[in-house]
N, C-alpha and C positions, 0 to 999 in steps of 0.2 A: 389723981388733980394733976395737970401737966402742961404742957403752952404746945400749942400747934406752929408753924407761920405758913399759910398762903402768899407764894408770891403773886409776882407781877405779872395780868393779863393770865389769871386764874382766879378762878369761884370755887367756891365750898360752900352746903349747907349745913352747918351744925343742929344736930337733934338732943334735943336732955329727954332725961328719963319717960317724961310724963307723953315724948313723939310727938312733941312740938318743933319745930322747923324754921333755921331763919340764915338769911344770905348773907357771905359774908363776899365781899368784892378784895381783888389783893390788887396792892402787897398790902398784910396782915398780922399784928401780931395776936393770936390769942390764947386764952385762958379757960380749958376745961376742966371742968363739973361736974360729975357726974353726967355727962355730954358727950355724944360722939358724933365727928367732923367728915365729913363724906363732902370728894372734890365731885367737878363737876365734868362733866364730859366734854369736852369740844369740838363744835360740828361747826365746818368751813369747806364753800361750796366757789369753786372758781366762777367766771362769767359766761360758762356755757352747764351750766347747772343748777339746780334750783333747790329749797331743805323744803322738803311736808312737813310740815310740824300739825303732829295732834294733841291735843291741852286736854285733861283731867275733864273737862266737859264734853269731849267727844267733839269738840269744833275743830277742821281740818284747814288751815289756812299753808298757803305756796310762797314760799320769800326767796324771788330770785338773785343771783349770784353777781356781781361777787360780794357774798355776803361772808358769817360769821356768829355763832351761838351758841349759849352753853345751856346740857339739856341740864332746866331743875326737877329735880322730881316733884318739887312743890306746886308746879304748873302740866308740868311737859306729861302724856303718857309716852310718844313716841317721836324718834327726829331723824327723818331717813333721806339721804342726798341722790338726789333723781339727777339723771342727763338730761338734761335740753333738746327740744328735738330741731335738730339740722338739719334744714331740706334745700336743694338744688334748685336751679332755677327750671328743673325739667318735672318736679315733680309737688303736688299739692296735697293739705288735709282736710276732713272734715270735719271740724268743731262742733261740736253740744254744747249751749250754754244752759244751766239753769233760772231761771230770774223769780221775784220776789215774791211775785203773783203762783209759781208753781207754772208757767210754764214753760214752753222749751227751744229757744235762739240759736236757728243753725250756719253759720256761716264756712264761706271755705279761702281759705291761708296757704297764700301761690307764692310758692321760695325766685330769688334764694331770701332764705331767713332763718336763722336762728328764734324757736319758742318752747315760751316761757310758759303753763297752763297754771290757770288761773283753779282755785279751792273748787269753785261749781264747774269747772268745763271737762267734760272727757270726747275724745277722738273716735271717731268712726271703723270702726272697723270692718273691712273686705271682705268678703271668703267666697272665693269666683274656683270656676273648674280653674286646674293646673293641669298641668302636663306630666304623665307620667315619665318618673328620672329608666322608667327601663323601657319604653318606647315611646318618641318622640310622637306619632302620631294618637295615641292612647291620652283624654283628657279623664280628670277624676274631678269627681263633686267634691269644692269644701278641700282643694286643694291645696291653694295658694290664700291664703291669708297673708295677709299687710294692713299697712295703716295710711303711710305715702302710695297714693294715687298719679302715676308716671302717665303722663299727656305729650307721649312725643309717639310718633307712627310703631307701632306695633306687628308682631306678626305669628301665625301659630303653626302648625302641620295638622292636619284630620285626614284619614280616611273615608268613610261615605263607604258603608257593605252594606250586605243584603238587596245589590239593586239589580232587578232584575228587570230585562229586555224583553218586550212584545215575543222574543223566540225563547222563551223560557231560558234565559242563557243567566246567569247568576255572576255577577261583577263587585268589583271594591273601585273605587271612586278614587283616588288618591288624590288632595288637595294641600291649597298652602295659602292662607288669606293674609293679605295688608288692610292694615284697620287705624283711623286715628278717633281721639277721644276729641267733641268738637266744641259741646256742653254738658257742663258736669250736672250742672242741675237736673237738665230732665233726663240723666242719668240714672240721676237721686228716685229721682219723681215716678220712672218710669219702672226701675226693673233693680233686683236684688244683686243678677249675674250678668249680666249681660252677654259673658263667650256664651253660657249655655242657648239663651237664646240666637246670636247669632252661627251656634254650630246647631241647632235644629232648624233655623230658617234655610239656610243651608243646604243642612240634607233633604229638606223638604226639594224645593226646586233640583235639587242629583238628582233626586227621585223621577221626581215629572222627568224629566230631561230625555232620563235611562227609560221610564217605562212609555216612550210611544215611539223606540225606534227598533230595530231589529241590532244585532250585533254586529252585522255585515255595516251597515247603515249607525252605527255607533263610533267602529274605528275609523269613518271616512272624516264624520260630524265630533271627534272629541278634542280636536281645537277649539273649538265654542267654547266647550268647560275653562280655557282660558279669559273668556267677554263676559265680563260684566251683566250685561243684556241680559246673559244667559241663567239671572239670580235674579227673578223682581221680589221674590219674596222677601232673602238676603238684603235688596234694599231698602226695601219698606222699613221694616224687621229697624233696621243699620237707625234709618234717619228718624225716627221715631222712640229711642231709647238715648240719643245727641252723640252716636257715634256716623261715621264719613267712612266708606268705603274707598280704596284705595287702585287695590288690584287683586285677582285670585291667581293664584297657575297651576295649570293641570299640570300633576308631576305621575300620569298613566295611572293602568286600573291594573287591576288582577282580578281572573278567574278560578277558576276552580281548578284541579291542580291536573283531570282530565285533557281539560278544555285548555288547560296551561301549555300540558303538554305536547297538544295536537300546532297548537299555536306557534309555540317553538321549535317543531320538522317543521311547515310551510317556514319557518324564517329565517330556520339553515337556510330550506332550499332555496327560499327565493333570496338569501344570502353566497348563496353560492355558485346559484346564477349568477344572479352583479358580479361576482366575482371573477368568475370564468370569461363575462360579454365584459369587462373591463381587460381580464389578461389577453385578452383577442386583443382588443382595442390597442392594449399600453402595443402589442404584438407587431400592430398592424404601422401604430405611428413608429413601433423603430424601422422599420425596414423604407416608408417614405422616408423617414429621416435618415437611411441610409443612401437612398435612394438618391433624394437630393441632396447629400453631400457630396454622395459621388459625381453629379452632375458640375456640380458650382465646383467640386475637383480639377474634374477635365474643364469646365470655362475658364477657371484660375488656371490653368496649363495653359491653354489655347491664346490665352493670353497673355502669361509669360512668351510663347516663342514667338507672336507677334509682334511684342515687347522689343524682342532681342533683334526680330527679323528690322522692324524699322529705325532698331537701334546703330546694328549694319548696314541701311542704305543710306544711313545720314551720318557714317565715320568715315562709309566708301563718297559722298559726296561733297564733305565739309574737305574732306581730302583734294579731290578732284579742283572743288573752287580754292584750297590754298596751294598748289600746285600750279592751278590757271595766273593765278595774286603773282606767286610768284615768277612765272616765267613774264608775264607780261611787267613785272618792275626789270627784270633782267634785259628784255628788248626794249623796254624803253629808257636802261638805265646803257646798254648799246648804243644806241641810236645818242645821246646826251652824248656821248663818249665821241662819238664820229665824227656830229654835228662839232663837237669842241675842239678836236683836231685839223678837223676840214677850216673852220674858224682860225685855228692858229697857224693852221700851213698857210694860208693866206693871208693874215696878218704880217706873215714873216715873208712872204714873197711882197707884197708890199713893202716893207723896213726897206728890203734887200733894193729892188727898185728906183725907188728913192733915195736910195745910198748913191745906187750907179748917178740916175741923176744930178744929183749934185757933184758928183765926183768928175763928172762931165761937164756940168755947168764947171764948175773952175776950173778942169782942164782947157777950157773954148777963151777963158776969161785969160788963160794965163799964153793963150795964141796957138795952142796945141788946134795939128788938121786935128778933128774927133773922123773924117772918114778912112783917112788910112790908122788912124791910131783903131780904130774897131774893126779895120782888116787885120790890123795884125794879133787881133783878142781874137781871134775865129782860127779853129784848128786849122792843117791843109786836109784838104778833101785827099780820098784814099780813093785811089783807082784798083781798078781790081780785074784780071782778063783771064777768060771765062775762053777752053778749048773744050772741043767736042772729040773725042778720039773713038779708039775701037776699042773694045770690051776685055779688047789684050794688055790696050796700053793702059798707063796710069796717067787718072786725074791727077792737074799739077796747077801752081798757079806764080805767079814770079816771085810774092814772099819766100816761098814753097814749092822745095825740086828733094828730091832722094835719091 
């Protein structure tokens, strides 16, 4: 006999000695007599989880989060916390649901969303050809397993081997295929592995393309392998299974080791000849460049000499023009000065004559005989006597003698 406490937020089951049980929800204080108390495990689920509950009768139910539940051994067989399926905008899932009449309903759920399946629902699991992690050009059947189907453009590498030309040359064609899913329902109804279907159709088209050409013709027409028109079976099969081809890239080819060695040798020879041609062309271009630069240098020197000569001539011409202008200016100044001096002398003469005339008029008014006055103002005449003597005699004048 003893007391037990069930706290608030807890639950417990009490079993008696007969194996009968009863549920106790806390808070509670219980007395036990020949009984056993078992606390229940508490399960919770967030908004991105759900609870998978299987009861004693085998009925399974899903309870979306956020939620909680206590594992009651009287009712439940098992409880598990499961993650909800989170889908982004580029993925979808295919969900099947069993109906009451035992028929199955299929629906497509596209993201973005958080999906919690019902107990009667299950997801379609895809199992396709996948890329070999050791060789990206090799596909392994059943390698790619997933439940979320991508609806964005994708691509894969693939090498189509054992392609024989009409002259019995065995080659391997390297390709890269770009594709996009357009119709999910058509894909689900017509194929279980669309990658395998596209690989098979692509191989058929490549073998048909290579088989009608010789090796030399294949080398010339290999660029056509990047054209979608060269893959009629692949286009037809892709459309039938709900896919759309975007483009195919021809990544090259590989032949046998001996043929590849011969091909490599021929490529090396052609490359060496092309390099020699380019080197010789570069030499010729260098010589042409040197010649053109020398011509430009000579022409530039001639232009510089001509410019110097023209500058010298212009300088001399400007010097002469300046000197002529200075001489003309000086001559004009001399003429103007002479004219001013002549005019000044004439003005002075006129002024003197005017003063003399006024002086004579005043003398006349005073009764002075102007004739006598003017005669007295004249200097006495100078008389000179010349005598011719012989060479032994000296010439003398009355004013001088020896």
